[in-house]
TORSE-82559 format. One line per field, with one value per residue (C-alpha): residue number from 1; residue in one letter; chain; x, y, z. Coordinates in steps of 0.001 Angstrom, whole numbers, plus 500000, padded with zeros to 6 digits. Example, Ala and Ser with C-alpha at 12.3 -4.5 7.8 and 13.67 -1.06 7.14 Angstrom:
BEGIN
n <- c(1:2) .
res <- c(a:s) .
chain <- c(A:A) .
X <- c(512300:513670) .
Y <- c(495500:498940) .
Z <- c(507800:507140) .
! end
This chain:
BEGIN
n <- c(1:2:3:4:5:6:7:8:9:10:11:12:13:14:15:16:17:18:19:20:21:22:23:24:25:26:27:28:29:30:31:32:33:34:35:36:37:38:39:40:41:42:43:44:45:46:47:48:49:50:51:52:53:54:55:56:57:58:59:60:61:62:63:64:65:66:67:68:69:70:71:72:73:74:75:76:77:78:79:80:81:82:83:84:85:86:87:88:89:90:91:92:93:94:95:96:97:98:99:100:101:102:103:104:105:106:107:108:109:110:111:112:113:114:115:116:117:118:119:120:121:122:123:124:125:126:127:128:129:130:131:132:133:134:135:136:137:138:139:140:141:142:143:144:145:146:147:148:149:150:151:152:153:154:155:156:157:158:159:160:161:162:163:164:165:166:167:168:169:170:171:172:173:174:175:176:177:178:179:180:181:182:183:184:185:186:187:188:189:190:191:192:193:194:195:196:197:198:199:200:201:202:203:204:205:206:207:208:209:210:211:212:213:214:215:216:217:218:219:220:221:222:223:224:225:226:227:228:229:230:231:232:233:234:235:236:237:238:239:240:241:242:243:244:245:246:247:248:249:250:251:252:253:254:255:256:257:258:259:260:261:262:263:264:265:266:267:268:269:270:271:272:273:274:275:276:277:278:279:280:281:282:283:284:285:286:287:288:289:290:291:292:293:294:295:296:297:298:299:300:301:302:303:304:305:306:307:308:309:310:311:312:313:314:315:316:317:318:319:320:321:322:323:324:325:326:327:328:329:330:331:332:333:334:335:336:337:338:339:340:341:342:343:344:345:346:347:348:349:350:351:352:353:354:355:356:357:358:359:360:361:362:363:364:365:366:367:368:369:370:371:372:373:374:375:376:377:378:379:380:381:382:383:384:385:386:387:388:389:390:391:392:393:394:395:396:397:398:399:400:401:402:403:404:405:406:407:408:409:410:411:412:413:414:415:416:417:418:419:420:421:422:423:424:425:426:427:428:429:430:431:432:433:434:435:436:437:438:439:440:441:442:443:444:445:446:447:448:449:450:451:452:453:454:455:456:457:458:459:460:461:462:463:464:465:466:467:468:469:470:471:472:473:474:475:476:477:478:479:480:481:482:483:484:485:486:487:488:489:490:491:492:493:494:495:496:497:498:499:500:501:502:503:504:505:506:507:508:509:510:511:512:513:514:515:516:517:518:519:520:521:522:523:524:525:526:527:528:529:530:531:532:533:534:535:536:537:538:539:540:541:542:543:544:545:546:547:548:549:550:551:552:553:554:555:556:557:558:559:560:561:562:563:564:565:566:567:568:569:570:571:572:573:574:575:576:577:578:579:580:581:582:583:584:585:586:587:588:589:590:591:592:593:594:595:596:597:598:599:600:601:602:603:604:605:606:607:608:609:610:611:612:613:614:615:616:617:618:619:620:621:622:623:624:625:626:627:628:629:630:631:632:633:634:635:636:637:638:639:640:641:642:643:644:645:646:647:648:649:650:651:652:653:654:655:656:657:658:659:660:661:662:663:664:665:666) .
res <- c(m:t:v:k:v:s:v:v:i:a:v:y:n:p:g:k:y:v:e:d:c:v:s:s:l:l:r:q:s:l:s:p:e:e:f:e:v:w:f:v:d:d:g:s:t:d:e:t:p:a:r:l:d:r:l:a:a:e:h:p:h:m:h:v:i:h:q:e:s:s:g:w:s:g:r:p:r:n:t:g:i:k:a:a:r:g:e:y:v:m:f:v:d:h:d:d:w:l:g:d:e:a:l:e:r:m:y:a:y:g:k:a:n:d:a:d:v:v:i:g:k:m:a:g:i:g:r:p:v:p:q:e:l:f:r:v:n:r:p:r:a:t:v:e:n:a:p:l:i:d:s:l:t:p:h:k:m:f:r:r:e:f:l:n:e:h:g:i:r:f:k:e:g:r:r:r:l:e:d:h:v:f:v:v:e:t:y:l:r:a:r:s:v:a:v:l:s:d:y:l:c:y:y:h:i:t:r:d:d:g:s:n:a:g:f:q:r:f:d:p:v:g:y:f:k:n:l:r:e:a:l:d:v:v:e:e:l:t:e:p:g:p:l:r:d:k:l:f:s:r:w:l:r:n:e:m:v:e:r:l:r:g:s:r:l:l:k:l:p:e:d:y:a:e:e:l:y:r:e:i:r:g:v:v:t:e:r:f:g:p:g:v:i:a:r:v:a:p:t:q:r:v:v:a:a:l:i:v:a:g:l:y:q:d:i:r:e:l:a:r:w:e:a:g:i:r:p:t:g:r:l:t:s:l:a:w:a:e:g:r:l:n:i:g:f:s:a:e:y:r:a:g:d:a:p:m:t:f:r:r:d:g:e:r:d:l:l:g:l:p:l:s:e:a:a:l:a:a:l:a:e:q:d:v:t:l:d:a:p:v:g:k:s:d:v:d:l:v:v:r:h:r:d:d:a:t:q:y:y:l:p:l:t:s:e:r:h:r:l:p:a:g:d:g:s:f:r:q:e:i:t:a:t:a:v:l:d:p:e:t:a:a:a:g:e:p:l:a:k:g:l:w:d:l:h:l:r:i:k:s:c:g:w:s:k:e:t:r:l:g:a:v:r:g:e:d:v:e:a:g:r:l:a:a:l:t:g:e:p:r:r:l:v:l:p:y:w:t:d:g:p:g:n:l:s:l:d:v:d:q:h:t:g:k:l:e:r:e:a:v:a:w:t:d:p:g:a:s:a:v:t:g:g:t:a:v:r:l:p:l:p:l:h:l:p:a:g:p:e:r:g:v:l:l:r:f:e:r:k:n:v:g:k:y:p:a:d:a:v:v:d:g:r:t:v:t:a:e:l:p:l:e:q:l:t:g:k:r:w:a:v:r:i:g:l:p:s:a:a:r:g:e:v:r:w:t:r:l:p:v:d:v:v:v:d:a:k:g:v:p:r:v:i:d:r:h:t:a:p:a:r:p:a:p:k:k:k:p:q:a:p:s:r:r:p:l:w:r:r:v:a:g:r:v:k:r:a:l:i:k:q:q:k:k:k:n) .
chain <- c(A:A:A:A:A:A:A:A:A:A:A:A:A:A:A:A:A:A:A:A:A:A:A:A:A:A:A:A:A:A:A:A:A:A:A:A:A:A:A:A:A:A:A:A:A:A:A:A:A:A:A:A:A:A:A:A:A:A:A:A:A:A:A:A:A:A:A:A:A:A:A:A:A:A:A:A:A:A:A:A:A:A:A:A:A:A:A:A:A:A:A:A:A:A:A:A:A:A:A:A:A:A:A:A:A:A:A:A:A:A:A:A:A:A:A:A:A:A:A:A:A:A:A:A:A:A:A:A:A:A:A:A:A:A:A:A:A:A:A:A:A:A:A:A:A:A:A:A:A:A:A:A:A:A:A:A:A:A:A:A:A:A:A:A:A:A:A:A:A:A:A:A:A:A:A:A:A:A:A:A:A:A:A:A:A:A:A:A:A:A:A:A:A:A:A:A:A:A:A:A:A:A:A:A:A:A:A:A:A:A:A:A:A:A:A:A:A:A:A:A:A:A:A:A:A:A:A:A:A:A:A:A:A:A:A:A:A:A:A:A:A:A:A:A:A:A:A:A:A:A:A:A:A:A:A:A:A:A:A:A:A:A:A:A:A:A:A:A:A:A:A:A:A:A:A:A:A:A:A:A:A:A:A:A:A:A:A:A:A:A:A:A:A:A:A:A:A:A:A:A:A:A:A:A:A:A:A:A:A:A:A:A:A:A:A:A:A:A:A:A:A:A:A:A:A:A:A:A:A:A:A:A:A:A:A:A:A:A:A:A:A:A:A:A:A:A:A:A:A:A:A:A:A:A:A:A:A:A:A:A:A:A:A:A:A:A:A:A:A:A:A:A:A:A:A:A:A:A:A:A:A:A:A:A:A:A:A:A:A:A:A:A:A:A:A:A:A:A:A:A:A:A:A:A:A:A:A:A:A:A:A:A:A:A:A:A:A:A:A:A:A:A:A:A:A:A:A:A:A:A:A:A:A:A:A:A:A:A:A:A:A:A:A:A:A:A:A:A:A:A:A:A:A:A:A:A:A:A:A:A:A:A:A:A:A:A:A:A:A:A:A:A:A:A:A:A:A:A:A:A:A:A:A:A:A:A:A:A:A:A:A:A:A:A:A:A:A:A:A:A:A:A:A:A:A:A:A:A:A:A:A:A:A:A:A:A:A:A:A:A:A:A:A:A:A:A:A:A:A:A:A:A:A:A:A:A:A:A:A:A:A:A:A:A:A:A:A:A:A:A:A:A:A:A:A:A:A:A:A:A:A:A:A:A:A:A:A:A:A:A:A:A:A:A:A:A:A:A:A:A:A:A:A:A:A:A:A:A:A:A:A:A:A:A:A:A:A:A:A:A:A:A:A:A:A:A:A:A:A:A:A:A:A:A:A:A:A:A:A:A:A:A:A:A:A:A:A:A:A:A:A:A:A:A:A:A:A:A:A:A:A:A:A:A:A:A:A:A:A:A:A:A:A:A:A:A:A:A:A:A:A:A:A:A:A:A) .
X <- c(605970:608898:611335:611249:614073:617135:618526:622247:623752:627459:627773:630765:630446:627453:626411:623128:623068:621862:618566:617068:618081:616411:613267:612916:613164:610462:608162:608409:605128:606312:605248:607966:607409:608292:611697:614629:617437:621030:623119:626737:628602:632185:633818:632062:633522:630619:627197:625980:626417:624190:621673:621404:621123:618145:616594:616961:615437:612372:611932:612360:612949:616026:619343:622837:626158:629176:632634:636131:636820:637875:638543:636079:632614:633434:633829:630702:628619:629845:628921:625424:625151:625972:623382:620632:617578:615572:614991:616656:619473:619598:622612:622032:624554:624044:623712:621206:617532:614769:611441:608530:607481:610961:611359:607846:608013:611506:610726:607485:609244:612050:609646:607494:610559:612428:615373:618677:619352:616796:617841:615532:615504:617990:618006:621243:621093:624406:625749:625715:623494:622814:620316:619766:619366:616193:614348:612043:611359:613604:612260:614921:618036:621476:624846:624198:620743:620826:623372:623683:627406:626652:625407:628116:627072:625716:622468:620369:618551:620375:618807:620539:620716:622219:625038:625638:625531:628348:630182:629982:631289:632781:636521:637622:640206:640592:640201:638274:636157:635251:631682:632695:634155:631067:628422:630129:630343:626639:625723:627760:626596:622914:620235:617981:618387:615272:615385:612450:612276:608740:609225:612038:613540:616865:618135:621905:622933:625918:626692:626824:630406:631418:632746:631168:633718:633548:634367:637799:640951:642406:645845:646087:648395:646084:642934:643911:645340:641830:640265:642296:640526:637186:638716:639992:636417:635262:638105:637321:633605:633586:635261:637411:635247:632587:630927:634190:635187:631803:632199:635802:634775:632763:635951:637836:635064:634121:637237:639906:638994:636457:639012:641300:638786:637787:637552:637739:641396:642315:641103:643568:647042:649396:651652:648612:647102:650323:650437:646805:647574:650524:648439:645595:647978:649388:645949:644961:648116:648188:644552:642630:642939:641501:638140:637661:638613:636244:633341:633484:632063:634075:635553:636334:638021:640296:641379:641941:644156:646182:646630:647946:650293:651626:650686:649849:650282:647868:645378:645687:645297:642156:640864:641281:639144:636505:636249:634593:631855:628390:624876:622364:618624:615967:612322:610343:606736:604584:600895:598252:596141:593633:595300:598837:601620:603362:606947:608840:612578:615831:619238:622887:626385:628644:632431:633705:631774:630554:628355:630229:631052:631897:634002:632738:635166:633429:630754:632265:631360:634411:635067:636911:639246:642384:644952:648672:650267:651720:648259:646713:649469:648884:645170:645834:648262:645558:642809:640935:639125:637622:634278:631425:628207:626012:623226:622868:622727:619637:618036:616062:613817:613623:611247:612968:611562:613510:613511:614303:615660:613002:613080:611153:611799:609145:608002:609205:609797:612998:614620:618269:619288:622580:623236:626100:628938:631300:634475:632658:631826:628396:626755:624029:620798:618143:614525:612019:608549:607950:604596:604122:600937:600879:598627:600885:604382:605597:605927:602184:601274:600559:603434:603633:602939:605939:608277:609504:612357:612897:616364:617469:620144:622038:623799:626231:629589:630432:629266:626213:625551:622563:621196:618024:615349:613508:616047:616401:612975:610886:608815:605441:606205:604875:601340:601247:602563:599246:598225:595847:593537:594182:593222:590541:590459:591359:594604:596520:599695:601492:604384:606544:609917:612409:613727:617021:617804:614177:614186:610953:609641:606299:604459:602222:599142:599804:602936:603713:601759:603216:599797:598927:602124:601491:597869:599074:601375:598831:595521:594476:592159:590803:589303:587009:583448:580154:577363:573657:574352:574549:577204:580958:582937:586626:589579:591288:595053:594769:593843:590559:588671:585610:582417:581567:584367:583524:585278:586194:584838:584690:584271:584465:586115:587112:589202:587220:583997:583306:583697:580823:580765:579241:578064:580879:580422:583739:584045:587479:589557:586722:584627:581201:579461:576315:577239:575665:574964:573063:576239:578709:577050:579117:582527:585535:586127:589047:588218:589571:589296:589282:590932:590856:593932:594105:596725:594784:591369:589986:590321:593171:592285:594221:593602:592915:594462:591080:588809:585054:583704:580000:578883:576214:573543:574496:576243:579302:582504:585738:589102:592782:593483:596643:594594:594643:591166:590174:590179:589076:591839:591863:590417:592720:591469:591372:593854:592262:593459:595891:594346:597672:598450:601213:603695:603551:604225:607268:608621:608352:610385:613129:613294:613671:616441:618400:618123:619347:622339:623232:623246:625707:628129:628022) .
Y <- c(638794:638335:635586:633013:630699:631082:627772:627904:625163:625076:623417:621871:619406:617524:616048:614149:614218:617812:616837:615177:618190:620555:618420:618411:622212:622544:620314:622358:623179:626746:629061:630433:633851:632453:630964:631537:629327:630421:628037:629128:627519:627089:626977:623895:622576:620319:621347:622482:626268:626297:623966:626268:629406:627857:626919:630454:631878:629655:630219:633768:632556:630603:632374:631426:632963:631902:632217:630840:627492:627680:623942:623326:624308:626938:629963:629366:628855:632166:633759:632362:633760:637236:636984:635466:637547:634947:634931:631524:630143:626425:624697:621794:619632:619492:615684:615474:616387:617629:616240:617957:619875:620252:624010:624778:622428:623406:627105:626768:624690:627216:630159:628352:627730:630969:628859:630134:626690:624179:620579:618453:614675:613127:609820:608310:606479:604652:607211:607248:609782:610360:607951:608928:612634:611983:609657:612483:616138:618422:621998:623258:621233:622106:620382:619511:617890:616381:614593:617613:617035:613845:615999:618274:618527:621966:620683:622703:626052:628942:632257:634703:637533:635132:634253:637920:639025:636675:636812:633038:631890:628786:628335:628867:627172:623509:621958:619263:619610:623243:622063:620946:624338:626174:623970:623667:627442:627806:625226:626945:630470:629720:630727:627922:624849:622973:619376:618295:614487:613610:614537:613390:616643:615754:612837:612374:610139:608244:608715:605639:606535:606917:610429:612173:614325:612377:609084:609884:609007:612041:613268:612467:615417:618007:616337:616346:619848:620949:618865:620829:623987:622520:621655:625242:626534:624273:625454:629091:628815:626382:626100:623098:620394:617763:619626:620176:616554:615425:617456:616390:612742:613049:613541:610924:608415:609155:610557:608604:605440:604177:604572:602143:599365:596183:595944:599704:599622:596308:597380:600274:599881:599221:602245:604549:602965:603594:607234:607637:606110:608468:611564:610320:609599:613106:614686:612291:612809:616538:617506:614781:613955:611019:612801:612653:608973:608148:609543:606926:603385:600567:598991:602426:603300:600292:601387:604966:603717:601617:604732:606680:603796:603624:599942:599944:596180:595475:597813:595793:592490:593757:594983:591474:590057:592805:592266:588911:590400:590317:590749:587909:587835:585117:585823:583902:585017:586989:587691:590296:591570:594425:595788:595683:593289:591866:590822:588631:588090:587310:588849:588479:589124:586453:586609:584461:581192:581264:583469:586323:585514:587585:586624:586700:587801:587937:590606:592005:591254:591553:591860:588878:590792:589250:591553:591021:591382:594722:595935:594841:596625:599823:599717:599242:602166:604423:603069:601679:598515:595709:595941:595008:596976:594173:595430:598364:596234:596910:596374:598482:597385:599899:599911:601504:602477:600717:603593:606677:605214:606882:605012:604832:603088:600618:600535:597372:595673:593710:591457:590484:586888:585416:581978:579840:579311:577161:577997:580643:582681:583554:584800:587398:587031:589736:588805:591418:592006:594978:596334:597653:599643:600547:603520:605201:603773:606827:609130:608951:608870:605907:604189:605459:603178:601071:598380:598590:596497:595567:596200:594912:596940:595553:598008:596562:597539:600035:597953:599074:596910:596162:593041:592076:590030:586953:584793:582768:582060:579641:576895:578390:581949:581306:580816:584427:585920:587002:590140:592458:595317:598282:601912:604171:604292:600622:599398:596138:595479:592336:590811:588713:586977:588602:586522:584830:585630:585335:588460:589935:592974:594726:595644:598552:599383:596852:598543:595324:592303:590057:589241:586968:584955:584706:583723:580641:579750:580368:579190:575541:575136:571991:574161:575810:574610:575060:575696:575397:574530:578187:579836:579406:579734:580493:580869:584254:584883:587602:588336:590151:590850:588736:590230:591868:593673:596663:597303:593722:592700:589464:588841:586021:586732:585103:586714:587983:586932:589189:590119:589382:590764:588930:590158:589120:588484:588366:586820:586188:584362:583287:584973:583726:584814:583863:582788:584583:581183:582594:584301:581601:578418:576315:577831:577976:581279:582916:584284:587680:589522:593310:594887:598604:600795:604135:605506:604540:605490:602304:598558:596530:593097:589940:586495:583748:580289:578736:578738:578145:575763:575725:572868:573023:572086:575013:572873:574705:573330:574912:573624:574490:577150:575283:572261:572143:572098:568793:569067:566408:565015:566732:564640:563827:564983:562185:562739:563215:560698:562113:562817:562462:559073:556988:557355:561157:561084:558771:560992:564035:562388:561338:564850:566457:563979:564792:568540:568130:566022:568612:571430:569509:569130:572863) .
Z <- c(841655:844052:843108:845898:844834:842625:841390:840596:838417:837645:834235:832526:829618:831073:827732:827896:831704:831855:830206:833288:835335:832882:832687:836471:836536:833883:835966:839159:840884:841556:838759:836440:838027:841464:840686:838383:837143:836590:834516:834884:831992:833136:829718:828320:825062:824060:822710:826135:825664:822591:824276:827290:825130:823321:826642:827996:824816:825259:829015:830357:833939:832853:832342:831170:832119:830052:831578:831068:832660:836308:836615:839475:840668:843318:841033:838880:842037:843400:840075:840548:844088:842808:840020:842179:843066:844994:848730:848813:846668:845865:844358:841966:840111:836367:836360:839251:839316:841604:842731:840990:844119:845626:845302:846524:849514:850610:850315:852298:854976:855227:855546:858112:860292:859540:858396:857070:855583:854274:853627:851470:851571:849134:847278:846072:842759:842846:845318:849132:850903:854605:856146:859771:858996:856989:859376:860505:859774:861831:861847:864301:863596:864898:864832:868489:868189:864686:862438:860144:859850:857865:854962:853567:849925:848928:847414:849822:850027:851649:852520:850191:852711:855253:852826:852016:855657:856604:853277:852926:849561:847983:847798:844224:842045:841248:844672:846452:849583:848927:849623:853129:853964:852658:854271:857676:857932:857114:859761:862442:861601:860881:863355:862131:859910:858732:857467:855297:855270:854181:850510:848237:846979:845374:843300:843527:840622:839299:835632:833455:832552:836219:835590:838589:840358:843612:841918:840569:842473:844180:845152:848894:849657:848103:849374:853027:852722:851676:854441:856992:855763:856882:860253:860487:860128:862956:865176:864384:865198:868146:871496:872432:873921:873143:870256:868405:869021:867682:864486:863953:864344:861129:859068:861060:860385:856771:855130:856995:858896:856353:853555:855383:855981:854199:850437:850054:851139:849535:846082:845943:844378:847265:846685:846500:849625:851559:850450:851478:854882:855444:854742:856930:859786:859446:859982:862790:864836:864152:864760:866611:870280:872272:872580:868802:868540:871418:869338:866585:866696:868353:865228:863770:867081:866685:863196:864399:867242:864796:862621:865607:866486:862910:862490:858792:858272:861135:859455:856244:858095:859811:856428:854976:857769:857504:853744:854527:856733:855240:856573:856250:856687:856744:855999:858605:858100:855702:856186:855418:858302:857982:854863:856306:855382:858456:857684:860134:859730:861497:860829:861785:860516:859077:858966:856125:856029:859639:861815:863480:867097:870160:873186:876718:879455:882832:882450:879247:875632:873399:869677:868229:865916:864330:865969:866624:870051:868953:867927:871228:873128:871097:871860:875559:875586:874085:876404:873399:874473:872415:874193:871859:872548:871236:873473:871061:867904:865831:862442:859991:857164:854341:851391:848388:844988:842270:839768:841820:845106:847249:850534:853790:857101:858164:861797:863496:866813:867351:869895:870338:871045:872260:870806:872181:869696:871811:873762:875771:872665:871304:868135:868006:866086:865875:865210:864144:862769:860487:859395:855875:855366:851648:852396:854982:854422:852459:855475:856098:852397:850075:848314:844741:841809:840810:842068:845659:847035:850676:852122:855503:857320:860332:862659:865183:866733:863979:861032:859082:856051:853828:852236:850426:852162:850903:849093:852319:853794:855814:854226:855145:853978:850469:851761:852918:849694:848232:846427:848265:847439:849710:850146:848728:845775:845669:844154:844066:846059:844923:846917:844595:844414:842059:839173:839965:843620:844722:846913:848214:846316:845847:842667:843675:841599:838831:837511:835620:834419:837139:838593:835669:836145:839877:839289:837422:840319:843073:841660:841523:838531:840197:842935:840401:840163:838363:840835:840205:836605:835521:837725:838308:841512:840920:843333:843287:843331:845973:849563:850111:853304:853977:852615:849296:847500:845333:842060:841112:837692:835703:832000:829456:826152:822906:820214:817240:818940:821914:825559:827921:831464:834401:837788:840136:843834:845710:849127:850616:848016:845704:843077:841960:838783:836884:833356:830378:828767:825820:824551:825642:824362:821984:822612:824924:826733:828508:831966:832983:836274:836351:839391:840188:839654:841440:839040:835901:837229:835676:836047:834603:833273:834127:832694:835218:834763:833888:830864:830695:828074:827316:825088:822412:824967:827258:829845:831298:832735:834004:832762:833107:830494:829453:828420:824637:823048:821501:817744:815240:813070:809680:806876:803985:800662:798101:795323:791970:789398:786860:783502:781616:780055:781610:778713:779023:782787:782247:779448:781719:784484:782009:780585:784033:784948:781755:782383:785967:784777:782129:784738:786884:783930:783196) .
! end
């Protein structure tokens, strides 16, 4: 069988972190005959070489190449390209891992679209990954029609013949940004690039020890020397004009301006920060014209202009102000309707302790930045204005899996509001309503079992920041926070407040036992009732559509006695059941509700906050389960009179006292 995909993994002293990578490769849906793995051990000094040799001996489609250390990943990756036999080559870091169907789905998507490069959706676990690129599938992406330039890591599939045809290889030697040079060239030479966004293919993780290559402080001189090599590729393969300016703006934005903003700049040692600034200014003044600066967002444009003007202290002052900017959100409504959770919220930025404000000058909205007269003059000289495009401000609400960082954008409608802030200024608030359908939220598929957190992202004037939603909320929101049964097969979706901050999250398909805790909070035992003398009607801690609900069970149980089911009839938020009095008479019983779980294929039982007591005459009543059962006081047993005579009892006490006194003396 033809090898479809060759996976190349440059390995150097990964320790335990390689195990998740290996496990993900062993779980791939492609058969072992359809893909191969090349571990290129770049002179590891830990136990990795022996571990990989054992792995290769056990799995014929896995191979190991041992070579002397090159100091970086470029050379071992090139070794892997030469060894690869697959139609596509995919590069994986030894401390990251793949989705179980990643290779199969990416290969199929690449073949269907005749792609030279296939980009699979990435999740960052403690690491940033592109957001906008993965909003939708992009079968025919180019640097002109898609934000490809935002993704310059090599964790993609490349057609092997395409790489060989153009002689595209990684830069070798100990150097940074060799990935940028490699990936930019593939983008600009490829006939077709396909972006697969509806399946999470690649997990980009942060090590617990923080030793990932991208996290270490770098030498600014060497770093920006390497960055110029990526710019050289762009200049070689594009003509001067808007496209080149657009591509160059990626490096200006990500590698330069953002390093000189807010807390990111202020956390650096001052001498290092100044060296970094000098190298950045060298690249900006040498390679970027006004057309590049005009491509970045307004606040980034201001920083870029200050770099050009050489106003480092103004950059630091602006960074101090930006360090106090934070997004805020208020949950205003929460309600289930036809199996969908409608989430209403408002959002705005705050600067320090107050809402962020904008100035109004005639028909213009202006940024209220703390700039000196010299800074304002420099901006004017470069035709950089302080116009604030608040009309383009927007929000996103993202649902993100807590374990693997899989995330999806929720559909929403939003509206911008100008609120007076005095002195002719105004603040901007955005109100929105998002719709979460648990059965389609995952790019048309159901949300997987687990815990999902809601993240609010505000985008305005060059700021894009996230916050959690729910800690600040309206008084009537709680009433809508009910669990619901959705989908076919049925499963439970439970909105809940996280411990501590009280943010809104979802427990999908009873991943935890949170329902029982919430049932105590939601259910009023006093609303329970005995009807007709032989049946109970109990309130439920969940939202159900009116009419009969299939798959909901009820039972009464007592430890070491038995479990007795009852025919449950569910209607809305109540359940009614006929009591099996013959089995229950004379005892107190816990009440449990069984709710379906799609992942388990069977119900999961949850105790309700009520118990049923049936007296000796068969008369039932419902009580709060936390009410202690009445127990008769224990009878004291009469003490039997001593059979020993009094003089013997006295002699015994004297003897014990003398022995105790003697021990103390010794």
